[in-house]
GUMAR-402690 format. One record per residue (C-alpha): residue number from 1; residue in three letters; x, y, z. Coordinates in nm, 4 decimals, always signed. Last residue first. Layout:
N
<mardren=NUM; papa=ala; x=X; y=Y; z=Z>
...
END
This chain:
208
<mardren=208; papa=unk; x=-0.3155; y=-0.9738; z=+1.1963>
<mardren=207; papa=unk; x=-0.6703; y=-1.0325; z=+1.0722>
<mardren=206; papa=unk; x=-0.7739; y=-0.7263; z=+1.2717>
<mardren=205; papa=unk; x=-0.5056; y=-0.5201; z=+1.0989>
<mardren=204; papa=unk; x=-0.6283; y=-0.6222; z=+0.7538>
<mardren=203; papa=unk; x=-0.9865; y=-0.5374; z=+0.8490>
<mardren=202; papa=unk; x=-0.8751; y=-0.1980; z=+0.9815>
<mardren=201; papa=unk; x=-0.6887; y=-0.1228; z=+0.6573>
<mardren=200; papa=unk; x=-1.0045; y=-0.1965; z=+0.4538>
<mardren=199; papa=unk; x=-1.2188; y=+0.0144; z=+0.6900>
<mardren=198; papa=unk; x=-0.9743; y=+0.3057; z=+0.6501>
<mardren=197; papa=unk; x=-0.9856; y=+0.2729; z=+0.2698>
<mardren=196; papa=unk; x=-1.3656; y=+0.2825; z=+0.2641>
<mardren=195; papa=unk; x=-1.3621; y=+0.5812; z=+0.5027>
<mardren=194; papa=unk; x=-1.1400; y=+0.7861; z=+0.2685>
<mardren=193; papa=unk; x=-1.3716; y=+0.7365; z=-0.0301>
<mardren=192; papa=unk; x=-1.6768; y=+0.8084; z=+0.1889>
<mardren=191; papa=unk; x=-1.5115; y=+1.1279; z=+0.3150>
<mardren=190; papa=unk; x=-1.4668; y=+1.2713; z=-0.0355>
<mardren=189; papa=unk; x=-1.1511; y=+1.2805; z=-0.2476>
<mardren=188; papa=unk; x=-0.7829; y=+1.3582; z=-0.1860>
<mardren=187; papa=unk; x=-0.7376; y=+1.1578; z=+0.1346>
<mardren=186; papa=unk; x=-0.5450; y=+0.8629; z=-0.0111>
<mardren=185; papa=unk; x=-0.4789; y=+0.6400; z=+0.2902>
<mardren=184; papa=unk; x=-0.1425; y=+0.4649; z=+0.2663>
<mardren=183; papa=unk; x=-0.0601; y=+0.1520; z=+0.4666>
<mardren=182; papa=unk; x=+0.2797; y=-0.0010; z=+0.5493>
<mardren=181; papa=unk; x=+0.4395; y=+0.3428; z=+0.5143>
<mardren=180; papa=unk; x=+0.8113; y=+0.4256; z=+0.5130>
<mardren=179; papa=unk; x=+0.8469; y=+0.4630; z=+0.1344>
<mardren=178; papa=unk; x=+0.5511; y=+0.7025; z=+0.1214>
<mardren=177; papa=unk; x=+0.7253; y=+0.9596; z=+0.3426>
<mardren=176; papa=unk; x=+0.9300; y=+1.0905; z=+0.0495>
<mardren=175; papa=unk; x=+0.6099; y=+1.1899; z=-0.1314>
<mardren=174; papa=unk; x=+0.5043; y=+1.3895; z=+0.1770>
<mardren=173; papa=unk; x=+0.8098; y=+1.6132; z=+0.1570>
<mardren=172; papa=unk; x=+0.9940; y=+1.6011; z=+0.4946>
<mardren=171; papa=unk; x=+0.8695; y=+1.8936; z=+0.6968>
<mardren=170; papa=unk; x=+1.0104; y=+2.2469; z=+0.7381>
<mardren=169; papa=unk; x=+0.9401; y=+2.3162; z=+0.3691>
<mardren=168; papa=unk; x=+0.5681; y=+2.2728; z=+0.4341>
<mardren=167; papa=unk; x=+0.5641; y=+2.5859; z=+0.6498>
<mardren=166; papa=unk; x=+0.7177; y=+2.7806; z=+0.3601>
<mardren=165; papa=unk; x=+0.4486; y=+2.6546; z=+0.1207>
<mardren=164; papa=unk; x=+0.1765; y=+2.7738; z=+0.3611>
<mardren=163; papa=unk; x=+0.3356; y=+3.1201; z=+0.3779>
<mardren=162; papa=unk; x=+0.3475; y=+3.1298; z=-0.0037>
<mardren=161; papa=unk; x=-0.0146; y=+3.0156; z=-0.0322>
<mardren=160; papa=unk; x=-0.1123; y=+3.3061; z=+0.1925>
<mardren=159; papa=unk; x=-0.2573; y=+3.2499; z=+0.5386>
<mardren=158; papa=unk; x=-0.6109; y=+3.2007; z=+0.6740>
<mardren=157; papa=unk; x=-0.5093; y=+2.8963; z=+0.8804>
<mardren=156; papa=unk; x=-0.7476; y=+2.6444; z=+0.7201>
<mardren=155; papa=unk; x=-0.7509; y=+2.8022; z=+0.3715>
<mardren=154; papa=unk; x=-0.3721; y=+2.8335; z=+0.3451>
<mardren=153; papa=unk; x=-0.3326; y=+2.4822; z=+0.4908>
<mardren=152; papa=unk; x=-0.5842; y=+2.3309; z=+0.2489>
<mardren=151; papa=unk; x=-0.4225; y=+2.4848; z=-0.0630>
<mardren=150; papa=unk; x=-0.0679; y=+2.4048; z=+0.0498>
<mardren=149; papa=unk; x=-0.1625; y=+2.0440; z=+0.1314>
<mardren=148; papa=unk; x=-0.3420; y=+2.0135; z=-0.2042>
<mardren=147; papa=unk; x=-0.0247; y=+2.1139; z=-0.3882>
<mardren=146; papa=unk; x=+0.1853; y=+1.8810; z=-0.1693>
<mardren=145; papa=unk; x=-0.0135; y=+1.5744; z=-0.2797>
<mardren=144; papa=unk; x=-0.2498; y=+1.4184; z=-0.0205>
<mardren=143; papa=unk; x=-0.1581; y=+1.1170; z=+0.1878>
<mardren=142; papa=unk; x=-0.2468; y=+0.9893; z=+0.5335>
<mardren=141; papa=unk; x=+0.0371; y=+0.7498; z=+0.6154>
<mardren=140; papa=unk; x=-0.0171; y=+0.4400; z=+0.8287>
<mardren=139; papa=unk; x=+0.2834; y=+0.2774; z=+0.9927>
<mardren=138; papa=unk; x=+0.2861; y=-0.0718; z=+1.1424>
<mardren=137; papa=unk; x=+0.4376; y=-0.2350; z=+1.4517>
<mardren=136; papa=unk; x=+0.5561; y=+0.0988; z=+1.5860>
<mardren=135; papa=unk; x=+0.8441; y=+0.2219; z=+1.8012>
<mardren=134; papa=unk; x=+1.1130; y=+0.1731; z=+1.5339>
<mardren=133; papa=unk; x=+0.9422; y=+0.4297; z=+1.3077>
<mardren=132; papa=unk; x=+1.0337; y=+0.7101; z=+1.5496>
<mardren=131; papa=unk; x=+1.2896; y=+0.8735; z=+1.3191>
<mardren=130; papa=unk; x=+1.1941; y=+1.2286; z=+1.4303>
<mardren=129; papa=unk; x=+1.1191; y=+1.3366; z=+1.0710>
<mardren=128; papa=unk; x=+0.9259; y=+1.0109; z=+1.0243>
<mardren=127; papa=unk; x=+0.6921; y=+1.0624; z=+1.3205>
<mardren=126; papa=unk; x=+0.6540; y=+1.4375; z=+1.2670>
<mardren=125; papa=unk; x=+0.2716; y=+1.4492; z=+1.3009>
<mardren=124; papa=unk; x=+0.2527; y=+1.1631; z=+1.5539>
<mardren=123; papa=unk; x=-0.0926; y=+1.0074; z=+1.6020>
<mardren=122; papa=unk; x=-0.0608; y=+0.6776; z=+1.7909>
<mardren=121; papa=unk; x=-0.3260; y=+0.4199; z=+1.7119>
<mardren=120; papa=unk; x=-0.3619; y=+0.1339; z=+1.9576>
<mardren=119; papa=unk; x=-0.4911; y=-0.1927; z=+1.8116>
<mardren=118; papa=unk; x=-0.6321; y=-0.3330; z=+2.1332>
<mardren=117; papa=unk; x=-0.5961; y=-0.7053; z=+2.1991>
<mardren=116; papa=unk; x=-0.4687; y=-0.6617; z=+2.5577>
<mardren=115; papa=unk; x=-0.7700; y=-0.4426; z=+2.6442>
<mardren=114; papa=unk; x=-0.7680; y=-0.2868; z=+2.9909>
<mardren=113; papa=unk; x=-0.3963; y=-0.3472; z=+3.0556>
<mardren=112; papa=unk; x=-0.3187; y=-0.2594; z=+2.6922>
<mardren=111; papa=unk; x=-0.4844; y=+0.0836; z=+2.7304>
<mardren=110; papa=unk; x=-0.2992; y=+0.1587; z=+3.0555>
<mardren=109; papa=unk; x=+0.0364; y=+0.0419; z=+2.9173>
<mardren=108; papa=unk; x=-0.0033; y=+0.2578; z=+2.6033>
<mardren=107; papa=unk; x=-0.0976; y=+0.5600; z=+2.8178>
<mardren=106; papa=unk; x=+0.2094; y=+0.5184; z=+3.0402>
<mardren=105; papa=unk; x=+0.4361; y=+0.4657; z=+2.7399>
<mardren=104; papa=unk; x=+0.3125; y=+0.7905; z=+2.5797>
<mardren=103; papa=unk; x=+0.3383; y=+0.9826; z=+2.9105>
<mardren=102; papa=unk; x=+0.7047; y=+0.8807; z=+2.9545>
<mardren=101; papa=unk; x=+0.7680; y=+0.9592; z=+2.5877>
<mardren=100; papa=unk; x=+0.6341; y=+1.3147; z=+2.6191>
<mardren=99; papa=unk; x=+0.8160; y=+1.3644; z=+2.9518>
<mardren=98; papa=unk; x=+1.1509; y=+1.2689; z=+2.7911>
<mardren=97; papa=unk; x=+1.0869; y=+1.4647; z=+2.4654>
<mardren=96; papa=unk; x=+1.0105; y=+1.8087; z=+2.6111>
<mardren=95; papa=unk; x=+1.3230; y=+1.9381; z=+2.7827>
<mardren=94; papa=unk; x=+1.5768; y=+1.7679; z=+2.5525>
<mardren=93; papa=unk; x=+1.3644; y=+1.8800; z=+2.2559>
<mardren=92; papa=unk; x=+1.4032; y=+2.2445; z=+2.3625>
<mardren=91; papa=unk; x=+1.7794; y=+2.2018; z=+2.3854>
<mardren=90; papa=unk; x=+1.7919; y=+2.0384; z=+2.0426>
<mardren=89; papa=unk; x=+1.5963; y=+2.3345; z=+1.9020>
<mardren=88; papa=unk; x=+1.8343; y=+2.5761; z=+2.0710>
<mardren=87; papa=unk; x=+2.1346; y=+2.4064; z=+1.9105>
<mardren=86; papa=unk; x=+1.9677; y=+2.3838; z=+1.5685>
<mardren=85; papa=unk; x=+1.8872; y=+2.7551; z=+1.5545>
<mardren=84; papa=unk; x=+1.6732; y=+2.8587; z=+1.2562>
<mardren=83; papa=unk; x=+1.3338; y=+2.7559; z=+1.3926>
<mardren=82; papa=unk; x=+1.4311; y=+2.7602; z=+1.7622>
<mardren=81; papa=unk; x=+1.3547; y=+3.1271; z=+1.8356>
<mardren=80; papa=unk; x=+1.0586; y=+3.1605; z=+1.5937>
<mardren=79; papa=unk; x=+0.9064; y=+2.8398; z=+1.7310>
<mardren=78; papa=unk; x=+0.9280; y=+2.9758; z=+2.0865>
<mardren=77; papa=unk; x=+0.7594; y=+3.3003; z=+1.9856>
<mardren=76; papa=unk; x=+0.4839; y=+3.1136; z=+1.7993>
<mardren=75; papa=unk; x=+0.4361; y=+2.8672; z=+2.0854>
<mardren=74; papa=unk; x=+0.3760; y=+3.1370; z=+2.3450>
<mardren=73; papa=unk; x=+0.4064; y=+2.9164; z=+2.6501>
<mardren=72; papa=unk; x=+0.1381; y=+2.9627; z=+2.9152>
<mardren=71; papa=unk; x=+0.1719; y=+3.2318; z=+3.1806>
<mardren=70; papa=unk; x=-0.1593; y=+3.4048; z=+3.1025>
<mardren=69; papa=unk; x=+0.0184; y=+3.6942; z=+2.9299>
<mardren=68; papa=unk; x=+0.2005; y=+3.4604; z=+2.6909>
<mardren=67; papa=unk; x=+0.5441; y=+3.3296; z=+2.7818>
<mardren=66; papa=unk; x=+0.8532; y=+3.2997; z=+2.5593>
<mardren=65; papa=unk; x=+0.9816; y=+3.6403; z=+2.6835>
<mardren=64; papa=unk; x=+1.0110; y=+3.4877; z=+3.0330>
<mardren=63; papa=unk; x=+1.3545; y=+3.3408; z=+2.9577>
<mardren=62; papa=unk; x=+1.4696; y=+3.0746; z=+2.7121>
<mardren=61; papa=unk; x=+1.6551; y=+2.8447; z=+2.9575>
<mardren=60; papa=unk; x=+1.4671; y=+2.8937; z=+3.2835>
<mardren=59; papa=unk; x=+1.1351; y=+2.9306; z=+3.0973>
<mardren=58; papa=unk; x=+1.1919; y=+2.6020; z=+2.9092>
<mardren=57; papa=unk; x=+1.3042; y=+2.4151; z=+3.2216>
<mardren=56; papa=unk; x=+1.0022; y=+2.5356; z=+3.4240>
<mardren=55; papa=unk; x=+0.7579; y=+2.4420; z=+3.1440>
<mardren=54; papa=unk; x=+0.8983; y=+2.0891; z=+3.1211>
<mardren=53; papa=unk; x=+0.8817; y=+2.0460; z=+3.5022>
<mardren=52; papa=unk; x=+0.5104; y=+2.1427; z=+3.4902>
<mardren=51; papa=unk; x=+0.4075; y=+2.4760; z=+3.6458>
<mardren=50; papa=unk; x=+0.2362; y=+2.6195; z=+3.3393>
<mardren=49; papa=unk; x=+0.1509; y=+2.3474; z=+3.0839>
<mardren=48; papa=unk; x=+0.4578; y=+2.2094; z=+2.9068>
<mardren=47; papa=unk; x=+0.3830; y=+1.8364; z=+2.9413>
<mardren=46; papa=unk; x=+0.0186; y=+1.8834; z=+2.8375>
<mardren=45; papa=unk; x=+0.0914; y=+2.0472; z=+2.5031>
<mardren=44; papa=unk; x=+0.3225; y=+1.7670; z=+2.3889>
<mardren=43; papa=unk; x=+0.0710; y=+1.5075; z=+2.5152>
<mardren=42; papa=unk; x=-0.2035; y=+1.6594; z=+2.2988>
<mardren=41; papa=unk; x=+0.0226; y=+1.6713; z=+1.9958>
<mardren=40; papa=unk; x=+0.1364; y=+1.3125; z=+2.0598>
<mardren=39; papa=unk; x=-0.2229; y=+1.1838; z=+2.0475>
<mardren=38; papa=unk; x=-0.2760; y=+0.8310; z=+2.1812>
<mardren=37; papa=unk; x=-0.5945; y=+0.6959; z=+2.0260>
<mardren=36; papa=unk; x=-0.7950; y=+0.3803; z=+2.1022>
<mardren=35; papa=unk; x=-0.8903; y=+0.1852; z=+1.7858>
<mardren=34; papa=unk; x=-1.2519; y=+0.0667; z=+1.7913>
<mardren=33; papa=unk; x=-1.3921; y=+0.1303; z=+1.4425>
<mardren=32; papa=unk; x=-1.5084; y=+0.4769; z=+1.5491>
<mardren=31; papa=unk; x=-1.1531; y=+0.5502; z=+1.6659>
<mardren=30; papa=unk; x=-1.0152; y=+0.4513; z=+1.3255>
<mardren=29; papa=unk; x=-1.2548; y=+0.7005; z=+1.1661>
<mardren=28; papa=unk; x=-1.1485; y=+0.9748; z=+1.4075>
<mardren=27; papa=unk; x=-0.7830; y=+0.9018; z=+1.3378>
<mardren=26; papa=unk; x=-0.8540; y=+0.9367; z=+0.9634>
<mardren=25; papa=unk; x=-1.0130; y=+1.2791; z=+1.0133>
<mardren=24; papa=unk; x=-0.7326; y=+1.3777; z=+1.2544>
<mardren=23; papa=unk; x=-0.4694; y=+1.2933; z=+0.9930>
<mardren=22; papa=unk; x=-0.6335; y=+1.5028; z=+0.7204>
<mardren=21; papa=unk; x=-0.3364; y=+1.6076; z=+0.5054>
<mardren=20; papa=unk; x=-0.3239; y=+1.9584; z=+0.6536>
<mardren=19; papa=unk; x=+0.0403; y=+1.9104; z=+0.7683>
<mardren=18; papa=unk; x=+0.1911; y=+1.5947; z=+0.6248>
<mardren=17; papa=unk; x=+0.1082; y=+1.2417; z=+0.7263>
<mardren=16; papa=unk; x=+0.1218; y=+1.0240; z=+1.0361>
<mardren=15; papa=unk; x=-0.0516; y=+0.7394; z=+1.2167>
<mardren=14; papa=unk; x=+0.1763; y=+0.4910; z=+1.3958>
<mardren=13; papa=unk; x=-0.0113; y=+0.1691; z=+1.4711>
<mardren=12; papa=unk; x=+0.0964; y=+0.0134; z=+1.7999>
<mardren=11; papa=unk; x=+0.0060; y=-0.3394; z=+1.8990>
<mardren=10; papa=unk; x=+0.0971; y=-0.3686; z=+2.2641>
<mardren=9; papa=unk; x=+0.2087; y=-0.6466; z=+2.4978>
<mardren=8; papa=unk; x=+0.3809; y=-0.8709; z=+2.2442>
<mardren=7; papa=unk; x=+0.7017; y=-0.6626; z=+2.2753>
<mardren=6; papa=unk; x=+0.7194; y=-0.6349; z=+1.8964>
<mardren=5; papa=unk; x=+0.7488; y=-0.2585; z=+1.8979>
<mardren=4; papa=unk; x=+0.7687; y=-0.1140; z=+2.2480>
<mardren=3; papa=unk; x=+1.1351; y=-0.0279; z=+2.2836>
<mardren=2; papa=unk; x=+1.2193; y=+0.1727; z=+2.5929>
<mardren=1; papa=unk; x=+1.4653; y=+0.4520; z=+2.5230>
END
């Protein structure tokens, strides 16, 4: 896999956190300060749209039962199939990861071509779980304690606290992610508190 970190052509800031920690809020603030965004979630959805090579491979392997009525992938069904089956999960990743990374590198090249000094933020929810730290010059972690994650996730998705806690178990505990971070944004208080920290990080990044 192509190595971008330290190639002197891109400055890549990996932005991650736990589910319902407020990553998109922090990304939005960085965007307002001038940091172009590459969103892995968006790319991941795009590379499996109906008719794409990724979509064809998934349907060939898993069968038409993973499709919704409109022909798009039914993510809940697919997740249920691969959740407890490591082999099937690896298979799914082998279909989706190559086009995701190809699109990521393409977007990074396009942004750097227009603005060589850009501090490009790359939002990757499972950055640490997927061991992608090597791709980035710096890592920023959006942090809230697990209890708050459970509370926010249950409220956001209209699910029980128990269901939210189970979803959290599939991710590396947020406290364990702290050791990988160059910057930590504490997102437990109000927006002004979060924004002040984001501005501080941005100023440090601009200084290089």
